[in-house]
C-alpha positions in Angstrom: -162.7 7.9 299.1 -163.5 11.1 296.7 -164.2 10.9 293.1 -162.1 12.7 290.8 -165.2 15.3 290.5 -165.1 16.1 293.8 -161.4 16.5 293.8 -161.8 19.1 290.8 -164.7 20.8 292.2 -162.8 21.2 295.9 -159.4 22.7 293.6 -161.5 24.5 291.9 -162.8 26.4 294.8 -159.9 26.5 296.1 -158.3 28.6 293.1 -161.7 30.6 293.1 -161.1 31.6 297.0 -157.4 32.6 296.5 -158.5 34.7 293.6 -161.2 36.7 295.3 -158.8 37.1 298.3 -155.8 38.4 295.3 -153.4 35.5 296.5 -152.1 34.8 293.2 -149.2 32.5 294.6 -151.3 30.4 295.9 -153.9 30.5 292.3 -150.7 29.2 290.7 -149.8 26.6 293.4 -153.1 25.1 293.0 -153.9 25.6 289.2 -150.4 23.2 289.3 -152.2 21.1 291.4 -155.2 20.9 289.1 -153.3 20.1 286.1 -151.5 17.2 288.0 -155.2 15.9 288.4 -156.3 16.3 284.8 -153.1 14.4 283.7 -153.7 11.7 286.5 -157.4 11.3 285.6 -156.7 11.5 281.8 -154.2 8.4 282.2 -156.6 6.4 284.2 -159.1 7.0 281.1 -156.7 6.0 278.3 -156.0 2.6 280.5 -160.2 2.0 280.3 -159.7 2.8 276.5 -161.9 6.0 277.2 -159.8 7.8 274.9 -162.6 10.6 274.1 -163.2 12.0 277.6 -159.3 11.3 278.2 -158.9 13.9 274.9 -161.0 16.1 276.9 -159.2 16.0 280.1 -155.7 17.1 278.1 -157.5 20.1 276.3 -158.6 21.2 280.1 -155.1 20.8 280.9 -153.8 22.3 278.1 -156.3 25.3 278.9 -155.7 25.2 282.5 -151.6 25.4 281.4 -152.4 28.7 279.7 -154.3 30.1 282.9 -151.3 29.6 285.0 -149.4 30.8 282.8 -151.3 34.3 282.6 -151.3 34.4 286.8 -147.5 33.7 286.2 -146.9 36.7 283.6 -149.1 39.0 285.9 -147.1 38.3 289.0 -143.8 39.0 287.1 -145.1 42.3 285.9 -146.1 43.3 289.4 -143.0 42.2 290.5 -145.3 40.8 293.7 -142.5 38.8 295.0 -138.7 39.9 295.1 -136.3 38.8 293.4 -134.4 35.8 294.8 -137.6 35.5 297.1 -138.8 31.6 298.5 -141.9 32.5 296.5 -140.7 34.0 293.1 -138.6 30.9 292.7 -141.1 28.3 293.6 -143.5 29.9 290.7 -140.2 29.6 288.7 -139.7 25.7 289.2 -143.7 25.5 288.6 -143.6 28.0 285.4 -141.1 25.6 284.0 -143.2 22.5 284.6 -145.8 24.2 283.3 -144.1 24.8 279.9 -143.5 21.2 279.7 -146.7 20.2 280.9 -148.5 22.4 277.7 -146.1 20.6 275.5 -147.3 17.3 277.2 -151.0 18.2 277.1 -150.5 18.7 273.4 -148.9 15.3 272.6 -151.5 12.9 274.8 -154.1 15.3 273.3 -152.8 13.9 269.7 -152.4 10.3 271.0 -155.5 10.5 272.5 -157.2 11.3 269.6 -155.2 9.3 267.3 -155.9 6.1 269.4 -159.5 6.8 269.3 -159.9 6.9 265.5 -157.8 3.8 265.9 -160.3 1.7 268.1 -163.1 2.8 265.9 -161.7 1.8 262.4 -160.5 4.6 261.5 -157.2 4.2 260.6 -156.3 7.2 257.8 -157.2 10.0 260.8 -155.3 8.0 263.1 -152.7 7.7 261.1 -152.4 11.7 260.8 -152.7 11.8 264.5 -150.0 9.3 265.6 -148.1 11.2 262.8 -148.8 14.6 265.2 -148.2 12.7 268.0 -144.5 11.7 267.2 -143.9 15.3 266.6 -145.1 16.2 269.8 -143.7 14.2 271.9 -140.1 15.3 270.1 -141.4 18.4 270.8 -142.0 17.5 274.6 -138.8 15.6 275.1 -136.4 18.2 273.2 -138.2 20.4 276.1 -138.3 18.0 279.0 -135.0 15.8 278.1 -136.9 12.6 278.8 -135.9 9.6 277.3 -139.4 8.1 278.3 -141.0 10.8 275.9 -138.7 10.0 273.3 -139.3 6.4 273.6 -143.3 7.7 273.3 -142.4 9.8 270.0 -141.2 6.5 268.4 -143.7 4.5 269.6 -146.4 6.6 267.9 -144.4 6.8 264.6 -144.5 2.9 264.7 -148.4 3.3 265.6 -148.5 5.5 262.3 -147.0 2.9 260.1 -149.2 0.3 261.7 -152.6 2.3 261.1 -151.3 3.0 257.4 -151.2 -0.6 257.3 -154.5 -1.1 258.4 -156.0 1.7 255.8 -154.5 -0.4 253.3 -156.2 -3.6 254.9 -159.6 -2.3 255.1 -159.6 -1.3 251.5 -158.3 -5.0 250.8 -155.0 -3.7 249.8 -153.3 -6.8 251.4 -149.7 -7.1 249.7 -149.4 -3.1 251.0 -150.8 -3.7 254.3 -148.0 -6.6 255.1 -145.3 -4.2 253.7 -146.5 -1.2 256.3 -146.8 -3.9 258.8 -143.4 -5.6 258.5 -142.1 -1.8 258.8 -143.9 -1.3 262.0 -143.1 -4.5 263.5 -139.2 -3.7 262.9 -139.4 -0.2 264.4 -141.3 -1.5 267.4 -139.2 -4.5 268.0 -136.0 -1.9 268.2 -138.0 0.1 270.2 -138.7 -2.4 273.0 -134.9 -3.9 272.6 -133.0 -0.8 272.4 -134.8 1.7 274.3 -137.2 0.3 276.9 -135.7 -2.9 277.8 -132.3 -1.2 278.9 -134.5 1.0 281.7 -136.0 -2.3 283.4 -133.2 -1.9 286.5 -133.3 2.1 286.0 -135.5 2.8 289.6 -136.6 6.4 288.1 -138.3 4.2 285.3 -139.8 1.7 287.4 -143.2 2.4 286.9 -142.6 3.4 283.1 -140.9 0.1 282.2 -143.9 -1.6 284.1 -146.8 0.2 282.4 -145.3 0.3 278.9 -143.3 -3.6 278.5 -146.7 -5.5 278.2 -148.2 -2.8 276.2 -145.6 -2.8 273.7 -145.0 -6.1 274.0 -149.0 -6.8 273.3 -149.2 -4.2 270.1 -146.2 -5.7 268.5 -148.0 -9.3 268.7 -150.9 -7.4 267.1 -148.9 -5.7 264.3 -146.9 -9.2 263.9 -150.1 -10.9 263.6 -151.8 -8.7 261.4 -148.3 -9.1 259.0 -149.5 -12.4 258.9 -152.7 -11.8 258.2 -152.1 -9.6 255.8 -150.3 -12.3 254.1 -152.9 -14.9 254.5 -155.7 -12.7 252.9 -153.6 -11.7 250.2 -152.9 -15.7 249.5 -156.3 -16.6 250.2 -157.5 -14.3 247.6 -155.5 -15.5 245.3 -157.1 -19.0 246.1 -153.2 -20.3 247.0 -155.1 -22.0 250.3 -152.3 -24.1 251.0 -150.3 -20.5 251.7 -153.0 -19.0 253.5 -153.8 -22.1 255.9 -149.4 -22.0 256.9 -150.4 -18.0 257.8 -153.4 -18.3 259.5 -152.4 -20.8 261.3 -149.4 -18.4 262.5 -152.0 -15.8 263.4 -153.8 -18.3 265.8 -150.6 -19.0 267.2 -149.7 -15.3 267.6 -153.0 -14.5 269.1 -152.7 -18.0 271.9 -149.0 -16.1 272.6 -151.0 -13.1 273.3 -153.4 -14.6 275.8 -150.9 -16.6 277.8 -148.1 -13.5 277.9 -149.5 -10.5 277.7 -153.4 -10.5 279.0 -153.0 -13.2 281.4 -154.5 -10.7 284.3 -158.2 -10.0 285.4 -157.1 -6.6 284.7 -157.2 -7.3 281.4 -160.2 -8.4 280.8 -162.1 -6.5 278.3 -158.5 -6.6 276.0 -158.7 -10.3 276.8 -162.0 -11.1 275.6 -161.1 -9.2 272.4 -158.4 -11.1 271.6 -160.4 -14.4 272.6 -162.7 -12.9 269.7 -159.4 -12.6 267.4 -158.7 -16.4 268.4 -161.6 -17.2 267.0 -162.2 -15.3 263.8 -158.9 -16.3 262.4 -159.3 -20.4 263.8 -162.1 -19.8 261.5 -160.4 -18.6 258.7 -157.6 -21.0 259.2 -160.1 -24.1 258.9 -161.5 -22.1 255.8 -158.8 -22.2 253.9 -158.2 -25.9 255.5 -161.4 -26.9 253.8 -160.6 -25.3 250.7 -157.4 -27.7 250.5 -159.3 -30.8 251.4 -162.2 -29.6 248.5 -159.5 -29.7 246.0 -157.9 -32.5 246.8 -161.6 -34.4 246.5 -161.5 -35.0 250.2 -165.0 -33.7 250.4 -165.9 -35.4 253.9 -163.0 -33.7 255.6 -164.1 -30.6 253.6 -167.8 -30.5 254.7 -167.1 -31.0 258.1 -164.6 -27.9 258.2 -167.0 -25.7 256.9 -168.9 -26.6 259.8 -166.9 -25.8 262.2 -165.8 -22.8 260.3 -169.6 -21.5 261.4 -168.9 -22.2 265.2 -165.6 -21.1 265.3 -166.9 -17.0 263.4 -170.2 -17.3 266.2 -168.2 -17.8 269.2 -166.0 -14.8 267.7 -168.9 -12.6 267.6 -169.8 -13.6 270.8 -166.2 -12.8 272.1 -166.3 -9.3 270.1 -169.2 -8.1 272.5 -168.0 -9.1 275.5 -164.7 -6.9 275.3 -167.0 -4.0 275.0 -164.5 -2.9 272.6 -166.1 0.8 270.7 -165.7 -1.2 267.4 -167.2 -4.5 269.0 -170.6 -4.1 267.0 -168.2 -3.4 263.4 -166.3 -6.6 264.1 -169.6 -8.6 265.3 -170.8 -7.4 262.2 -167.9 -8.3 259.5 -167.5 -11.7 261.5 -171.2 -12.8 261.4 -171.3 -11.9 257.6 -168.2 -14.2 257.0 -170.5 -16.5 258.6 -173.3 -16.4 256.2 -170.4 -16.9 253.2 -169.5 -20.4 254.6 -173.1 -21.4 252.8 -171.7 -20.3 249.6 -168.8 -22.5 250.1 -170.0 -25.7 250.4 -172.1 -24.9 247.7 -169.1 -24.7 246.0 -167.9 -27.6 247.0 -171.1 -29.6 246.2 -171.6 -28.3 242.9 -167.6 -29.3 242.2 -168.6 -32.7 244.1 -171.4 -33.7 241.5 -169.0 -32.0 238.5 -166.7 -34.3 239.4 -168.4 -37.7 240.0 -170.2 -36.9 236.1 -167.0 -36.3 234.8 -165.6 -39.7 236.2 -168.7 -41.3 235.3 -167.8 -39.6 231.7 -164.3 -41.2 232.0 -165.7 -44.9 232.8 -167.9 -44.3 229.7 -165.1 -43.4 227.5 -162.7 -46.4 229.1 -165.5 -48.8 228.2 -165.8 -47.7 224.7 -162.1 -48.1 224.1 -161.9 -51.4 225.6 -164.9 -52.3 223.0 -163.5 -50.8 220.1 -160.1 -52.9 221.1 -161.7 -55.9 221.2 -164.0 -55.2 218.2 -161.0 -54.4 215.9 -158.7 -57.1 217.8 -159.9 -59.8 215.7 -158.4 -58.1 211.9 -155.4 -58.5 213.3 -154.9 -54.9 214.0 -152.7 -54.2 216.9 -152.8 -50.7 219.0 -151.0 -49.6 221.5 -152.9 -46.1 222.5 -155.6 -44.1 222.0 -154.3 -42.7 218.7 -153.6 -46.0 217.2 -157.5 -46.5 217.6 -158.3 -43.3 215.9 -155.9 -43.7 213.2 -157.6 -47.8 212.4 -161.4 -45.8 213.0 -160.3 -43.4 210.3 -158.7 -45.6 208.0 -162.0 -48.1 208.1 -164.3 -45.3 207.3 -162.6 -44.2 204.7 -162.5 -47.9 203.5 -166.1 -47.7 203.8 -166.4 -44.9 202.1 -164.7 -45.8 198.9 -166.9 -49.4 199.2 -170.3 -46.6 199.6 -169.3 -44.8 196.6 -168.5 -47.9 194.5 -171.4 -49.7 195.4 -173.4 -46.1 194.0 -171.5 -46.4 190.7 -172.1 -50.2 190.6 -176.1 -49.8 191.0 -175.7 -46.9 188.0 -174.6 -48.6 185.5 -176.6 -51.4 185.9 -179.6 -49.4 185.7 -178.0 -48.0 182.6 -177.3 -51.4 181.0 -180.9 -52.0 181.7 -182.7 -51.0 178.7 -180.4 -53.7 176.7 -180.8 -56.3 178.5 -184.0 -58.7 177.1 -185.8 -58.8 180.6 -189.6 -58.3 180.2 -191.2 -54.7 181.0 -192.3 -55.7 184.3 -188.9 -56.8 185.5 -186.9 -54.1 184.2 -189.7 -51.5 186.0 -189.0 -53.9 189.3 -185.1 -53.1 188.9 -185.2 -49.8 187.6 -187.7 -48.6 190.6 -185.5 -50.4 193.4 -182.1 -49.0 191.9 -183.7 -45.6 191.6 -185.1 -45.5 195.6 -181.0 -46.7 196.4 -179.5 -44.0 194.7 -181.8 -41.7 196.0 -181.7 -42.7 199.8 -179.8 -40.4 202.0 -178.5 -43.1 204.2 -174.9 -43.6 204.4 -172.4 -46.1 205.3 -173.5 -49.7 206.5 -177.0 -48.8 206.2 -176.5 -48.0 202.6 -174.2 -51.1 201.9 -177.0 -53.0 203.4 -180.0 -52.0 201.2 -177.6 -52.5 198.1 -176.8 -56.0 199.1 -180.5 -56.4 199.4 -181.3 -55.0 195.9 -178.7 -57.6 194.7 -180.4 -60.5 195.6 -183.4 -59.1 193.9 -182.0 -59.0 191.2 -180.0 -62.4 191.2 -183.8 -64.0 191.6 -184.9 -62.0 189.1 -182.1 -63.2 186.4 -181.1 -66.7 187.8 -183.7 -68.4 185.2 -183.6 -66.2 182.3 -180.5 -67.2 180.3 -178.6 -65.1 178.1 -181.5 -62.1 177.5 -179.9 -60.8 180.7 -176.4 -60.8 179.5 -176.5 -56.8 179.2 -176.7 -56.4 182.6 -174.6 -59.5 184.3 -171.2 -57.4 184.4 -172.6 -55.0 186.9 -174.6 -57.8 188.6 -171.2 -59.7 189.1 -169.7 -56.2 190.0 -172.4 -55.5 192.7 -171.9 -59.3 194.1 -168.1 -59.1 194.5 -168.2 -55.7 196.3 -171.0 -56.3 198.9 
């Protein structure tokens, strides 16, 4: 079977020969035949996702249509054929077809360029050319009167909205992406249900319907998936992990649906591998969201188990992306492998949080133990406490009580030292009491430690004055005050 290049060479050779022989009718006939070849070849290239070469051939078809127009005008000007002749009538039909082909070439050129930018992750440029393709197909539909051209115009309009959504998605503007995906989803759903499905049983549109229905539905599933993905990413970035988990689960279900319903043919092997890549990619995100839910609920073992599963799913996604042969496969692989590297970060955060929670738990246990000891310590005093605030109040009251005793003890020591000179004690006894008392007053100790020192001082004074009789009389009142206080 001849290749397209051989067919092109053959027809071009026939055109050259006819031109040399000044057979303009044959030139126009062969130019029309060449255009049919260009379109046929371009459609096949589009089905193989080779949009760049498809674009080149649509452009050649446009140039070829212009060439046909020049030859046709020459025939008309030279009046090569008489009015009403069979040749002129046939050329008139070819001329009308040629006008449609010119518009068709423009429309499909814009469409191919839009798809080229789309698969190469340039959604901004894709949206621009989808908009141009929409207008071009509208012009074509107005000229041809074809329902299918009108459907393709509306299809490009839906894809324009989706491309705009993807531009927001790549900029991490997930809320805007979700809104535009919803718009694209509604547009494409209406096209499928209200424009394409009614053609199902009409014989003249059978080929168009068969070629379009699975493509449109697969695109619908993709848009619907990215509607969920956009919301899931928005929820994940805002740490609403339960909502993210729900939406990523929807994404995985949509990918599974596409694999079962629209990509179950061996003719779609590359697209099937691409979708398997998306399936494993977003299954990884689903598991990561679930891991974060486990982390927040302190289910550490399940969280760590999920982190390992995430890594495996993203490695699987990477393999399928490469197998797809998709033009953006390398970029998709790089993206998912970079995401896999972040799993270590999530694991480290989980590990640190687990350790922190353990420390907090230990501290709480220590606080509970201290509270229990405080309860037990004040219970013999007849003090009833019902909660922590009661304990705090009791401790504050006791602290104030001890502070008052300490202040009175200091005043008692000062008073005793003040009356010491009026006593009849010998100088050595006075010196000892004065030295010990002064040391207490200059002490930095407070609370119970200070009171213990005063207690020792009082015992020492008692030993000195117990056998001296009335000569200790002046210091006896201050001594008795300290003895009763301590």
